[in-house]
C-alpha positions in Angstrom: 22.7 20.8 2.8 23.3 24.0 0.9 26.0 25.2 3.3 27.8 21.9 3.2 27.7 21.8 -0.7 29.1 25.4 -0.8 31.8 24.4 1.7 32.8 21.4 -0.4 32.9 23.4 -3.6 34.7 26.3 -2.0 37.4 24.2 -0.3 40.3 23.8 -2.8 40.9 20.0 -2.4 37.4 18.8 -1.5 35.4 18.6 -4.7 35.3 20.1 -8.1 32.5 22.5 -9.1 29.9 20.4 -11.1 29.6 21.1 -14.8 26.1 21.4 -15.9 25.1 21.1 -19.6 21.9 22.1 -21.4 21.0 18.4 -21.4 21.2 18.4 -17.6 18.9 21.4 -17.3 16.5 19.9 -19.8 16.3 16.6 -17.7 15.5 18.6 -14.6 12.7 20.6 -16.1 9.9 17.9 -15.6 10.9 17.6 -12.0 10.8 21.4 -11.5 7.6 21.7 -13.3 6.0 18.8 -11.4 7.2 20.2 -8.1 5.8 23.7 -8.9 2.5 22.2 -10.0 2.2 20.1 -6.8 2.8 23.2 -4.7 0.4 25.3 -6.7 -2.3 22.6 -6.5 -1.8 22.2 -2.8 -2.2 26.0 -2.3 -5.3 25.9 -4.5 -6.7 23.0 -2.6 -6.3 24.8 0.7 -7.9 27.9 -0.6 -10.7 26.1 -2.4 -12.1 24.2 0.5 -11.4 22.9 4.0 -7.9 22.5 5.3 -8.6 18.8 5.5 -9.1 18.7 1.7 -5.6 20.3 1.3 -4.2 17.6 3.5 -5.9 14.9 1.3 -4.2 16.4 -1.8 -0.9 16.4 0.0 -1.3 12.8 1.1 -1.6 11.8 -2.5 1.8 13.1 -3.4 3.7 9.8 -3.0 1.5 8.2 -5.7 2.1 11.1 -8.0 5.8 11.0 -7.3 5.9 7.3 -8.3 3.8 7.9 -11.4 6.0 10.8 -12.5 9.1 8.8 -12.0 7.8 6.0 -14.2 6.3 8.2 -16.9 9.0 10.9 -17.2 12.2 9.0 -16.3 11.4 5.4 -17.0 12.5 4.5 -13.4 11.3 1.1 -12.2 9.3 1.1 -9.0 9.4 -2.3 -7.2 6.2 -4.3 -6.6 6.7 -3.8 -2.9 6.6 0.0 -3.3 3.5 -0.1 -5.5 1.8 -2.3 -2.8 2.8 0.2 -0.1 1.0 2.9 -2.1 -2.3 1.0 -1.9 -3.0 1.9 1.8 -2.0 5.5 1.1 -4.3 5.8 -1.9 -7.0 3.9 0.0 -6.7 6.4 2.9 -6.9 9.3 0.5 -10.0 7.8 -1.1 -11.7 7.2 2.3 -10.8 10.8 3.5 -12.1 12.2 0.2 -15.4 10.4 0.5 -15.8 11.9 4.0 -15.3 15.4 2.5 -18.1 15.0 -0.1 
């Protein structure tokens, strides 16, 4: 994707270089911080216990992504998507109980 974007920005008639403002940077900070925190916690989970525990933490990421989208950006998550998270969260809970 990066090579394609560089090609489009470098080619004279394809696309103009995007203009980013301070407000744009400020809006991306929660996403960057959350992504860095998710990576750090995943690495910590793998080093703190069994590899399976790290996989449990990584399996919970869809629920956290939905929650961050709702809390930080006010995005609406459909009822169907929330219902699809129930089996994911249930699987994470079951796997976590097996690790205790």
